[in-house]
MIDRENMI-153626 format. One record per residue (C-alpha): chain; z, x, y; residue in one letter; residue number from 1. Coordinates in Angstrom, 3 decimals. Example, Ala and Ser with C-alpha at 12.3 -4.5 7.8 and 13.67 -1.06 7.14 Angstrom:
BEGIN
+-------+----------+----------+----------+------+------+
: timar :        Z :        X :        Y : keti : filo :
+-------+----------+----------+----------+------+------+
:     A :    7.800 :   12.300 :   -4.500 :    a :    1 :
:     A :    7.140 :   13.670 :   -1.060 :    s :    2 :
+-------+----------+----------+----------+------+------+
//
This chain:
BEGIN
+-------+----------+----------+----------+------+------+
: timar :        Z :        X :        Y : keti : filo :
+-------+----------+----------+----------+------+------+
:     A :  156.080 :  102.679 :   68.736 :    m :    1 :
:     A :  157.295 :  106.362 :   68.649 :    s :    2 :
:     A :  154.851 :  109.089 :   68.948 :    f :    3 :
:     A :  155.033 :  109.574 :   65.259 :    l :    4 :
:     A :  154.204 :  105.849 :   64.473 :    e :    5 :
:     A :  151.449 :  105.944 :   66.884 :    k :    6 :
:     A :  150.136 :  109.236 :   65.245 :    d :    7 :
:     A :  150.169 :  107.759 :   61.831 :    v :    8 :
:     A :  148.497 :  104.458 :   62.959 :    k :    9 :
:     A :  145.864 :  105.823 :   65.209 :    y :   10 :
:     A :  144.957 :  109.426 :   64.250 :    i :   11 :
:     A :  142.722 :  110.310 :   61.378 :    a :   12 :
:     A :  145.038 :  111.785 :   58.690 :    p :   13 :
:     A :  143.122 :  115.171 :   58.487 :    t :   14 :
:     A :  146.319 :  117.361 :   59.036 :    y :   15 :
:     A :  149.426 :  117.808 :   56.998 :    k :   16 :
:     A :  151.920 :  117.876 :   59.939 :    r :   17 :
:     A :  155.368 :  119.327 :   59.884 :    f :   18 :
:     A :  157.864 :  116.900 :   60.704 :    p :   19 :
:     A :  158.464 :  118.249 :   64.099 :    v :   20 :
:     A :  157.286 :  116.922 :   67.536 :    e :   21 :
:     A :  156.946 :  119.729 :   70.193 :    i :   22 :
:     A :  157.405 :  118.551 :   73.785 :    v :   23 :
:     A :  157.783 :  121.643 :   75.874 :    s :   24 :
:     A :  157.963 :  125.369 :   75.780 :    g :   25 :
:     A :  157.963 :  128.622 :   77.511 :    k :   26 :
:     A :  156.564 :  131.970 :   76.327 :    g :   27 :
:     A :  157.181 :  132.189 :   72.525 :    s :   28 :
:     A :  159.995 :  129.646 :   72.565 :    v :   29 :
:     A :  159.115 :  125.774 :   72.149 :    v :   30 :
:     A :  161.331 :  122.828 :   71.978 :    k :   31 :
:     A :  161.133 :  119.616 :   70.020 :    d :   32 :
:     A :  161.884 :  115.995 :   70.892 :    i :   33 :
:     A :  165.436 :  116.381 :   69.912 :    n :   34 :
:     A :  166.099 :  119.440 :   72.029 :    g :   35 :
:     A :  165.882 :  122.201 :   69.091 :    k :   36 :
:     A :  164.270 :  125.216 :   69.987 :    e :   37 :
:     A :  161.911 :  127.308 :   67.588 :    y :   38 :
:     A :  160.428 :  130.650 :   67.902 :    i :   39 :
:     A :  156.530 :  130.204 :   67.690 :    d :   40 :
:     A :  155.126 :  132.816 :   65.362 :    m :   41 :
:     A :  151.757 :  131.027 :   65.049 :    g :   42 :
:     A :  150.620 :  130.607 :   68.682 :    s :   43 :
:     A :  148.550 :  127.443 :   67.792 :    g :   44 :
:     A :  146.785 :  129.379 :   64.891 :    i :   45 :
:     A :  146.185 :  132.320 :   67.189 :    g :   46 :
:     A :  145.440 :  130.507 :   70.425 :    v :   47 :
:     A :  148.147 :  130.855 :   72.967 :    t :   48 :
:     A :  147.731 :  134.506 :   73.378 :    a :   49 :
:     A :  150.259 :  134.666 :   76.220 :    f :   50 :
:     A :  152.593 :  132.079 :   74.985 :    g :   51 :
:     A :  153.375 :  128.406 :   76.202 :    i :   52 :
:     A :  153.022 :  127.708 :   79.975 :    a :   53 :
:     A :  152.059 :  131.300 :   81.089 :    d :   54 :
:     A :  152.297 :  131.299 :   84.800 :    e :   55 :
:     A :  149.015 :  133.315 :   85.594 :    k :   56 :
:     A :  146.958 :  131.113 :   83.071 :    w :   57 :
:     A :  148.469 :  128.080 :   84.766 :    q :   58 :
:     A :  147.553 :  129.312 :   88.235 :    k :   59 :
:     A :  144.003 :  130.152 :   87.243 :    a :   60 :
:     A :  143.560 :  126.672 :   85.598 :    v :   61 :
:     A :  144.949 :  124.624 :   88.329 :    t :   62 :
:     A :  143.044 :  126.577 :   91.009 :    e :   63 :
:     A :  139.777 :  125.892 :   89.202 :    q :   64 :
:     A :  140.697 :  122.181 :   88.545 :    i :   65 :
:     A :  141.264 :  121.915 :   92.386 :    g :   66 :
:     A :  137.731 :  123.159 :   93.006 :    k :   67 :
:     A :  135.404 :  121.655 :   90.285 :    v :   68 :
:     A :  136.410 :  120.634 :   86.832 :    q :   69 :
:     A :  132.937 :  120.356 :   85.265 :    h :   70 :
:     A :  129.263 :  120.811 :   86.232 :    m :   71 :
:     A :  126.233 :  120.568 :   84.053 :    s :   72 :
:     A :  124.760 :  123.811 :   82.823 :    n :   73 :
:     A :  121.765 :  122.811 :   85.055 :    l :   74 :
:     A :  123.830 :  124.575 :   87.918 :    y :   75 :
:     A :  125.550 :  127.851 :   88.482 :    y :   76 :
:     A :  129.271 :  128.216 :   88.505 :    t :   77 :
:     A :  131.285 :  131.438 :   89.198 :    e :   78 :
:     A :  133.849 :  131.304 :   86.389 :    p :   79 :
:     A :  131.221 :  131.399 :   83.667 :    g :   80 :
:     A :  129.376 :  134.441 :   85.252 :    a :   81 :
:     A :  132.611 :  136.236 :   85.820 :    n :   82 :
:     A :  133.752 :  135.653 :   82.288 :    l :   83 :
:     A :  130.291 :  136.642 :   80.715 :    a :   84 :
:     A :  130.320 :  139.935 :   82.714 :    q :   85 :
:     A :  133.798 :  140.867 :   81.538 :    l :   86 :
:     A :  132.940 :  140.161 :   77.875 :    l :   87 :
:     A :  129.716 :  142.355 :   78.177 :    c :   88 :
:     A :  131.744 :  145.105 :   79.967 :    n :   89 :
:     A :  134.422 :  145.140 :   77.252 :    l :   90 :
:     A :  131.983 :  145.164 :   74.347 :    t :   91 :
:     A :  128.799 :  146.647 :   75.515 :    g :   92 :
:     A :  126.957 :  143.492 :   74.502 :    m :   93 :
:     A :  124.175 :  142.210 :   76.767 :    s :   94 :
:     A :  124.165 :  138.425 :   76.872 :    k :   95 :
:     A :  126.767 :  135.582 :   76.204 :    v :   96 :
:     A :  126.322 :  131.928 :   75.190 :    f :   97 :
:     A :  129.396 :  129.747 :   75.644 :    f :   98 :
:     A :  130.372 :  127.144 :   73.305 :    a :   99 :
:     A :  133.677 :  125.015 :   72.632 :    n :  100 :
:     A :  134.977 :  126.473 :   69.562 :    s :  101 :
:     A :  134.683 :  129.209 :   66.931 :    g :  102 :
:     A :  132.492 :  126.914 :   64.738 :    a :  103 :
:     A :  129.968 :  126.284 :   67.589 :    e :  104 :
:     A :  129.933 :  129.970 :   68.245 :    a :  105 :
:     A :  129.213 :  130.796 :   64.738 :    n :  106 :
:     A :  126.416 :  128.210 :   64.712 :    e :  107 :
:     A :  124.896 :  129.827 :   67.765 :    c :  108 :
:     A :  125.091 :  133.237 :   65.972 :    a :  109 :
:     A :  123.296 :  131.815 :   62.950 :    i :  110 :
:     A :  120.570 :  130.332 :   65.039 :    k :  111 :
:     A :  120.090 :  133.505 :   66.894 :    a :  112 :
:     A :  119.913 :  135.610 :   63.765 :    a :  113 :
:     A :  117.440 :  133.165 :   62.083 :    r :  114 :
:     A :  115.197 :  132.844 :   65.275 :    k :  115 :
:     A :  115.150 :  136.715 :   65.687 :    y :  116 :
:     A :  114.311 :  137.187 :   61.923 :    s :  117 :
:     A :  111.735 :  134.388 :   61.919 :    a :  118 :
:     A :  109.828 :  135.966 :   64.892 :    e :  119 :
:     A :  109.980 :  139.189 :   63.346 :    k :  120 :
:     A :  109.452 :  138.720 :   59.647 :    k :  121 :
:     A :  108.175 :  134.954 :   59.338 :    g :  122 :
:     A :  109.537 :  131.704 :   58.831 :    d :  123 :
:     A :  110.913 :  132.297 :   55.115 :    n :  124 :
:     A :  113.226 :  134.986 :   56.423 :    c :  125 :
:     A :  116.327 :  132.809 :   56.908 :    y :  126 :
:     A :  118.924 :  133.648 :   54.347 :    t :  127 :
:     A :  122.385 :  134.585 :   55.727 :    i :  128 :
:     A :  124.736 :  136.721 :   53.486 :    i :  129 :
:     A :  128.345 :  136.036 :   53.901 :    t :  130 :
:     A :  131.497 :  137.053 :   51.856 :    l :  131 :
:     A :  133.461 :  135.138 :   49.280 :    k :  132 :
:     A :  136.854 :  134.175 :   50.673 :    n :  133 :
:     A :  135.377 :  133.876 :   54.172 :    s :  134 :
:     A :  135.912 :  131.132 :   56.741 :    f :  135 :
:     A :  133.476 :  130.500 :   59.467 :    h :  136 :
:     A :  134.208 :  126.806 :   60.642 :    g :  137 :
:     A :  134.025 :  123.142 :   59.659 :    r :  138 :
:     A :  130.578 :  122.005 :   60.643 :    t :  139 :
:     A :  128.058 :  121.471 :   57.764 :    l :  140 :
:     A :  126.360 :  124.829 :   58.665 :    t :  141 :
:     A :  129.492 :  126.767 :   59.061 :    t :  142 :
:     A :  131.071 :  125.385 :   55.886 :    l :  143 :
:     A :  127.902 :  126.621 :   54.087 :    a :  144 :
:     A :  128.487 :  129.991 :   55.619 :    a :  145 :
:     A :  132.121 :  129.946 :   54.492 :    t :  146 :
:     A :  132.596 :  131.578 :   51.185 :    g :  147 :
:     A :  135.150 :  129.174 :   49.631 :    q :  148 :
:     A :  134.102 :  126.274 :   47.314 :    d :  149 :
:     A :  137.298 :  124.420 :   48.023 :    v :  150 :
:     A :  135.996 :  123.631 :   51.615 :    f :  151 :
:     A :  132.612 :  122.526 :   50.131 :    h :  152 :
:     A :  133.779 :  119.584 :   48.076 :    k :  153 :
:     A :  132.561 :  116.159 :   49.074 :    l :  154 :
:     A :  130.248 :  117.367 :   51.822 :    y :  155 :
:     A :  127.115 :  118.380 :   49.756 :    n :  156 :
:     A :  124.409 :  118.834 :   50.424 :    p :  157 :
:     A :  125.362 :  121.706 :   52.868 :    l :  158 :
:     A :  122.874 :  123.459 :   55.024 :    t :  159 :
:     A :  120.828 :  125.651 :   52.941 :    p :  160 :
:     A :  120.094 :  129.380 :   53.213 :    g :  161 :
:     A :  123.427 :  131.178 :   52.647 :    f :  162 :
:     A :  124.696 :  133.325 :   49.744 :    i :  163 :
:     A :  128.203 :  134.686 :   49.582 :    s :  164 :
:     A :  128.873 :  137.989 :   47.775 :    i :  165 :
:     A :  132.203 :  139.664 :   46.778 :    t :  166 :
:     A :  133.872 :  141.264 :   49.780 :    a :  167 :
:     A :  133.809 :  145.073 :   49.730 :    n :  168 :
:     A :  131.126 :  145.118 :   46.950 :    s :  169 :
:     A :  128.353 :  147.438 :   48.129 :    v :  170 :
:     A :  126.584 :  146.747 :   44.938 :    e :  171 :
:     A :  126.440 :  143.063 :   45.354 :    e :  172 :
:     A :  125.356 :  143.463 :   49.050 :    l :  173 :
:     A :  122.499 :  145.756 :   48.337 :    k :  174 :
:     A :  121.362 :  143.469 :   45.461 :    k :  175 :
:     A :  121.468 :  140.549 :   47.682 :    a :  176 :
:     A :  119.302 :  142.224 :   50.381 :    v :  177 :
:     A :  116.898 :  143.413 :   47.693 :    e :  178 :
:     A :  116.444 :  139.801 :   46.201 :    e :  179 :
:     A :  116.385 :  137.798 :   49.418 :    n :  180 :
:     A :  114.564 :  137.472 :   52.831 :    e :  181 :
:     A :  117.690 :  138.150 :   54.933 :    v :  182 :
:     A :  118.112 :  137.009 :   58.451 :    a :  183 :
:     A :  121.670 :  138.225 :   58.880 :    g :  184 :
:     A :  124.819 :  139.552 :   57.544 :    i :  185 :
:     A :  127.960 :  137.766 :   58.639 :    m :  186 :
:     A :  131.589 :  138.727 :   58.089 :    m :  187 :
:     A :  135.168 :  138.721 :   59.369 :    e :  188 :
:     A :  136.799 :  142.207 :   59.635 :    m :  189 :
:     A :  139.942 :  140.491 :   58.492 :    i :  190 :
:     A :  139.785 :  137.399 :   56.405 :    q :  191 :
:     A :  142.199 :  135.168 :   57.960 :    g :  192 :
:     A :  142.117 :  131.758 :   56.122 :    e :  193 :
:     A :  141.240 :  133.969 :   53.085 :    g :  194 :
:     A :  144.755 :  135.410 :   53.030 :    g :  195 :
:     A :  144.699 :  137.997 :   55.921 :    v :  196 :
:     A :  142.722 :  140.665 :   54.047 :    l :  197 :
:     A :  141.169 :  143.453 :   55.967 :    p :  198 :
:     A :  137.812 :  144.677 :   54.895 :    l :  199 :
:     A :  137.214 :  148.220 :   53.570 :    d :  200 :
:     A :  135.957 :  150.589 :   56.268 :    e :  201 :
:     A :  133.372 :  152.196 :   53.939 :    a :  202 :
:     A :  131.996 :  148.551 :   53.019 :    f :  203 :
:     A :  131.738 :  147.686 :   56.777 :    v :  204 :
:     A :  129.870 :  150.934 :   57.576 :    r :  205 :
:     A :  127.589 :  150.578 :   54.646 :    t :  206 :
:     A :  126.763 :  146.976 :   55.704 :    a :  207 :
:     A :  125.857 :  148.287 :   59.268 :    e :  208 :
:     A :  123.662 :  150.903 :   57.639 :    e :  209 :
:     A :  121.836 :  148.406 :   55.620 :    i :  210 :
:     A :  121.315 :  146.205 :   58.681 :    c :  211 :
:     A :  119.718 :  149.002 :   60.681 :    r :  212 :
:     A :  117.508 :  150.142 :   57.967 :    v :  213 :
:     A :  116.072 :  146.648 :   57.321 :    n :  214 :
:     A :  116.398 :  145.291 :   60.912 :    d :  215 :
:     A :  118.850 :  142.649 :   59.792 :    i :  216 :
:     A :  121.311 :  141.297 :   62.551 :    p :  217 :
:     A :  124.876 :  142.192 :   61.831 :    l :  218 :
:     A :  127.234 :  139.294 :   62.836 :    i :  219 :
:     A :  130.893 :  139.849 :   63.264 :    i :  220 :
:     A :  133.075 :  136.742 :   63.339 :    d :  221 :
:     A :  135.928 :  137.593 :   65.647 :    e :  222 :
:     A :  137.095 :  133.902 :   66.093 :    v :  223 :
:     A :  140.667 :  134.740 :   64.987 :    q :  224 :
:     A :  140.715 :  138.568 :   65.096 :    t :  225 :
:     A :  139.211 :  139.032 :   68.735 :    g :  226 :
:     A :  140.802 :  139.177 :   72.209 :    n :  227 :
:     A :  143.461 :  141.812 :   71.349 :    g :  228 :
:     A :  144.966 :  140.120 :   68.267 :    r :  229 :
:     A :  144.569 :  143.138 :   65.967 :    t :  230 :
:     A :  145.476 :  146.023 :   68.563 :    g :  231 :
:     A :  141.923 :  146.451 :   69.613 :    k :  232 :
:     A :  140.102 :  144.250 :   71.927 :    m :  233 :
:     A :  138.001 :  143.224 :   68.933 :    y :  234 :
:     A :  138.727 :  144.100 :   65.232 :    a :  235 :
:     A :  135.242 :  145.622 :   64.693 :    y :  236 :
:     A :  136.353 :  148.291 :   67.025 :    m :  237 :
:     A :  138.716 :  149.598 :   64.329 :    h :  238 :
:     A :  135.636 :  150.303 :   62.169 :    y :  239 :
:     A :  133.402 :  152.142 :   64.680 :    s :  240 :
:     A :  130.576 :  149.794 :   64.070 :    v :  241 :
:     A :  128.084 :  148.369 :   66.559 :    n :  242 :
:     A :  127.431 :  144.691 :   65.695 :    p :  243 :
:     A :  124.371 :  142.797 :   66.928 :    d :  244 :
:     A :  126.080 :  139.443 :   67.482 :    i :  245 :
:     A :  129.884 :  138.890 :   67.999 :    v :  246 :
:     A :  131.535 :  135.593 :   68.008 :    t :  247 :
:     A :  135.033 :  134.776 :   69.394 :    t :  248 :
:     A :  137.061 :  131.745 :   70.306 :    a :  249 :
:     A :  140.783 :  130.969 :   69.531 :    k :  250 :
:     A :  142.866 :  133.278 :   71.785 :    g :  251 :
:     A :  139.990 :  133.683 :   74.415 :    l :  252 :
:     A :  141.022 :  130.363 :   76.208 :    g :  253 :
:     A :  144.881 :  130.768 :   75.997 :    g :  254 :
:     A :  145.039 :  127.092 :   75.048 :    g :  255 :
:     A :  141.674 :  125.607 :   76.318 :    l :  256 :
:     A :  138.695 :  125.067 :   74.103 :    p :  257 :
:     A :  136.146 :  127.729 :   74.589 :    i :  258 :
:     A :  134.000 :  129.695 :   72.096 :    g :  259 :
:     A :  131.514 :  132.767 :   72.904 :    a :  260 :
:     A :  128.638 :  134.140 :   71.098 :    c :  261 :
:     A :  127.745 :  137.655 :   72.337 :    l :  262 :
:     A :  124.239 :  139.114 :   71.814 :    l :  263 :
:     A :  123.447 :  142.738 :   71.840 :    s :  264 :
:     A :  120.468 :  144.344 :   73.727 :    d :  265 :
:     A :  118.410 :  143.783 :   70.679 :    k :  266 :
:     A :  118.905 :  140.062 :   70.555 :    l :  267 :
:     A :  119.534 :  139.381 :   74.263 :    q :  268 :
:     A :  116.152 :  137.656 :   74.782 :    s :  269 :
:     A :  116.174 :  135.838 :   71.452 :    v :  270 :
:     A :  116.913 :  132.442 :   73.375 :    f :  271 :
:     A :  114.841 :  130.979 :   75.993 :    s :  272 :
:     A :  114.982 :  127.603 :   78.048 :    y :  273 :
:     A :  115.718 :  124.744 :   75.798 :    g :  274 :
:     A :  116.431 :  126.929 :   72.535 :    d :  275 :
:     A :  120.151 :  126.123 :   72.525 :    h :  276 :
:     A :  122.699 :  124.313 :   74.651 :    g :  277 :
:     A :  126.210 :  122.707 :   74.976 :    s :  278 :
:     A :  127.333 :  120.110 :   77.329 :    t :  279 :
:     A :  130.851 :  121.541 :   77.777 :    f :  280 :
:     A :  129.943 :  125.117 :   77.029 :    g :  281 :
:     A :  130.935 :  127.478 :   79.954 :    g :  282 :
:     A :  133.132 :  124.669 :   81.355 :    n :  283 :
:     A :  134.514 :  126.326 :   84.680 :    p :  284 :
:     A :  138.188 :  125.442 :   84.026 :    v :  285 :
:     A :  137.913 :  126.838 :   80.565 :    c :  286 :
:     A :  136.098 :  130.020 :   81.647 :    c :  287 :
:     A :  138.767 :  130.438 :   84.399 :    a :  288 :
:     A :  141.436 :  130.339 :   81.805 :    a :  289 :
:     A :  139.668 :  132.765 :   79.520 :    a :  290 :
:     A :  139.001 :  135.205 :   82.456 :    y :  291 :
:     A :  142.888 :  135.164 :   83.119 :    s :  292 :
:     A :  143.662 :  135.919 :   79.492 :    v :  293 :
:     A :  140.973 :  138.451 :   78.849 :    l :  294 :
:     A :  141.420 :  140.451 :   82.153 :    s :  295 :
:     A :  145.242 :  141.096 :   81.185 :    r :  296 :
:     A :  144.541 :  142.356 :   77.808 :    i :  297 :
:     A :  144.795 :  146.169 :   78.823 :    d :  298 :
:     A :  145.467 :  149.551 :   76.908 :    y :  299 :
:     A :  149.210 :  149.055 :   77.424 :    r :  300 :
:     A :  149.204 :  145.483 :   75.952 :    m :  301 :
:     A :  147.121 :  146.701 :   72.989 :    l :  302 :
:     A :  149.583 :  149.497 :   72.469 :    e :  303 :
:     A :  152.480 :  147.095 :   72.550 :    e :  304 :
:     A :  150.590 :  144.858 :   69.937 :    v :  305 :
:     A :  150.391 :  147.891 :   67.592 :    k :  306 :
:     A :  154.079 :  148.766 :   68.164 :    e :  307 :
:     A :  155.056 :  145.037 :   67.491 :    k :  308 :
:     A :  152.896 :  145.296 :   64.277 :    s :  309 :
:     A :  154.419 :  148.364 :   63.081 :    a :  310 :
:     A :  157.971 :  146.777 :   63.536 :    f :  311 :
:     A :  156.985 :  143.827 :   61.564 :    i :  312 :
:     A :  155.514 :  145.887 :   58.761 :    f :  313 :
:     A :  158.318 :  148.269 :   58.618 :    d :  314 :
:     A :  160.823 :  145.286 :   58.524 :    s :  315 :
:     A :  159.082 :  143.380 :   55.849 :    l :  316 :
:     A :  157.577 :  145.850 :   53.467 :    k :  317 :
:     A :  160.678 :  146.558 :   51.374 :    n :  318 :
:     A :  162.500 :  143.305 :   52.179 :    a :  319 :
:     A :  163.974 :  141.157 :   49.355 :    s :  320 :
:     A :  161.405 :  138.517 :   48.006 :    g :  321 :
:     A :  158.433 :  140.320 :   49.806 :    v :  322 :
:     A :  155.669 :  141.542 :   47.447 :    e :  323 :
:     A :  153.216 :  142.949 :   50.092 :    s :  324 :
:     A :  152.347 :  142.735 :   53.686 :    v :  325 :
:     A :  148.553 :  142.611 :   54.926 :    s :  326 :
:     A :  146.618 :  142.515 :   57.988 :    g :  327 :
:     A :  146.606 :  144.374 :   61.197 :    k :  328 :
:     A :  148.068 :  144.052 :   64.724 :    g :  329 :
:     A :  149.861 :  140.608 :   65.102 :    l :  330 :
:     A :  147.734 :  139.064 :   62.435 :    m :  331 :
:     A :  149.863 :  139.426 :   59.442 :    i :  332 :
:     A :  149.955 :  138.083 :   55.913 :    g :  333 :
:     A :  153.202 :  138.155 :   53.857 :    i :  334 :
:     A :  152.967 :  137.820 :   50.008 :    k :  335 :
:     A :  156.309 :  136.374 :   48.919 :    t :  336 :
:     A :  157.881 :  135.850 :   45.542 :    k :  337 :
:     A :  158.835 :  132.315 :   46.648 :    k :  338 :
:     A :  156.012 :  129.864 :   47.274 :    p :  339 :
:     A :  154.834 :  130.487 :   50.771 :    a :  340 :
:     A :  155.394 :  126.910 :   51.662 :    a :  341 :
:     A :  159.057 :  127.046 :   50.685 :    t :  342 :
:     A :  159.407 :  130.069 :   52.940 :    v :  343 :
:     A :  157.739 :  128.315 :   56.001 :    v :  344 :
:     A :  159.845 :  125.292 :   55.360 :    s :  345 :
:     A :  163.063 :  127.324 :   55.282 :    e :  346 :
:     A :  161.974 :  129.151 :   58.546 :    c :  347 :
:     A :  161.254 :  125.968 :   60.123 :    l :  348 :
:     A :  164.904 :  124.694 :   59.506 :    e :  349 :
:     A :  166.173 :  127.874 :   61.082 :    d :  350 :
:     A :  164.103 :  127.574 :   64.075 :    g :  351 :
:     A :  161.062 :  129.675 :   63.391 :    v :  352 :
:     A :  157.409 :  128.230 :   63.262 :    l :  353 :
:     A :  155.068 :  130.129 :   60.781 :    c :  354 :
:     A :  151.747 :  129.535 :   59.037 :    l :  355 :
:     A :  150.324 :  129.922 :   55.645 :    t :  356 :
:     A :  146.946 :  131.408 :   54.509 :    a :  357 :
:     A :  146.274 :  130.839 :   50.722 :    k :  358 :
:     A :  149.485 :  131.951 :   48.982 :    d :  359 :
:     A :  150.751 :  133.852 :   51.927 :    k :  360 :
:     A :  152.892 :  133.244 :   55.079 :    v :  361 :
:     A :  150.877 :  134.045 :   57.941 :    r :  362 :
:     A :  152.078 :  135.359 :   61.373 :    l :  363 :
:     A :  150.047 :  135.074 :   64.688 :    l :  364 :
:     A :  152.657 :  135.259 :   67.469 :    p :  365 :
:     A :  151.697 :  135.531 :   70.979 :    a :  366 :
:     A :  150.532 :  139.028 :   72.090 :    l :  367 :
:     A :  153.320 :  139.277 :   74.787 :    n :  368 :
:     A :  156.068 :  137.947 :   72.617 :    i :  369 :
:     A :  159.267 :  139.754 :   73.706 :    p :  370 :
:     A :  160.716 :  142.277 :   71.279 :    k :  371 :
:     A :  164.041 :  140.636 :   71.237 :    t :  372 :
:     A :  162.575 :  137.382 :   70.235 :    v :  373 :
:     A :  160.305 :  139.030 :   67.662 :    l :  374 :
:     A :  163.386 :  140.743 :   66.159 :    e :  375 :
:     A :  165.273 :  137.341 :   65.890 :    k :  376 :
:     A :  162.265 :  135.726 :   64.281 :    a :  377 :
:     A :  161.696 :  138.416 :   61.719 :    i :  378 :
:     A :  165.391 :  138.293 :   60.709 :    a :  379 :
:     A :  164.921 :  134.525 :   59.962 :    v :  380 :
:     A :  161.727 :  135.216 :   58.041 :    i :  381 :
:     A :  163.487 :  137.932 :   55.926 :    k :  382 :
:     A :  166.347 :  135.587 :   55.171 :    k :  383 :
:     A :  163.890 :  132.871 :   54.057 :    a :  384 :
:     A :  162.046 :  135.364 :   51.736 :    c :  385 :
:     A :  165.192 :  136.607 :   49.934 :    q :  386 :
:     A :  165.534 :  135.723 :   46.287 :    i :  387 :
+-------+----------+----------+----------+------+------+
//
C-alpha cells in the first residue's frame, strides 16, 4: 500500500489533509513525494520556529539522544533545569511545569489558578473567565475554556466552571467578576484560531488591574504567540502587563512535543509533591531541543521578525482581493474577497503552503525565513488573492 492508502486505512480521520505528501525539506522549503518544492508559510502551525532540519537544533537533539532519551521525573536531568532557568530569566517568572503540549500547559494553568484561589478564598472560587472566539486546546477542560461553541458540539458535558465574555468588552468583564467567584482570567493576546485578532491594549491592561484589585490570577495563553512569533519574546510584552501564569508550547520545541506553564512569584509555591505530574513532561530530548530554539531568539532575530512582518503587511494591505490584514509579527491573518480555502488551494498549486483561521488565510512562517524566500511566497499569495 502507498502511504496515502495506509493513512486512510489506519489513521483516525480527524484531519482534512491537503493532497500532498511531504517527504523532506530544509529551512522554509519542503519537498513532496513527486519532487515538487513548496515554501512553507505555516511551519507546522507555528511549530518549526527555525524551519525544517535546522542544523543547530538537530545537533542538540542528537547529542541528547546519545546521552539519555528519557528519565522519570523522579530523577534530575540537566536539560530541563537549563530550560526552566532560561524561561524564567526571559520572563521574570519563578517556576516552570513542563508538559507535552499547549493543551496540557493550559490544563496546568487552570489547575494552578483554581488551587491558588481555593486556598485563598474557598472551594467555591473556581470560575475561570475566558473570551469568546478563543482557543485553548482540545481536552474536555480546555475545550470548556475555549469560547467557541463549534468546538463544544458532541462533547458535552464539558468541565464546568468556565464563562466566556466578548473580547475587548470591559463592561462584560467587570460584570462577570462581580457576579462570580472568579479563580482566573485567561486570554490569548492574539486570538489565533479565532481569526488572528489582537486584543485591545486598554482591555488587557484593565483586565490586569481587575486581577490585581481582586487577587485573581491573570493567565496568558502564549501557545501560538510565544517564543518570538510576534516580534517580542512573548506577546504579552507588547502590552506591558505582568501575568501570574503564562503557558507556551508550539514553537518552543522546534518540532518536538513540549509545553510549559510558567508561574509568577505569587503562584510559585501553589503546587507541592503529588499535586500535578506528567510522564513525558520535561523529557530531556525535548528540553534540549527547546533550549536550542529559545537561546537563539535574541534581539536581532526579533527585530528581523518585525521587519519581515512590516514587509508582509505593506505588500498585502492594498493588494487586489485583500480586504484587510491582521495580526502581529509573523502571525498574520489575511481577509480575502475570495474564500480563504480557495486562496490556500491556489497557493498550494503554485508551491506555497498556507493555513486558514476562520474566514482568513493565516501565515505562520519560520522566524528565520530568508527574505528572498519570503518575497517569492508573498508574490504567490498576492497572485492567488487577485480578483
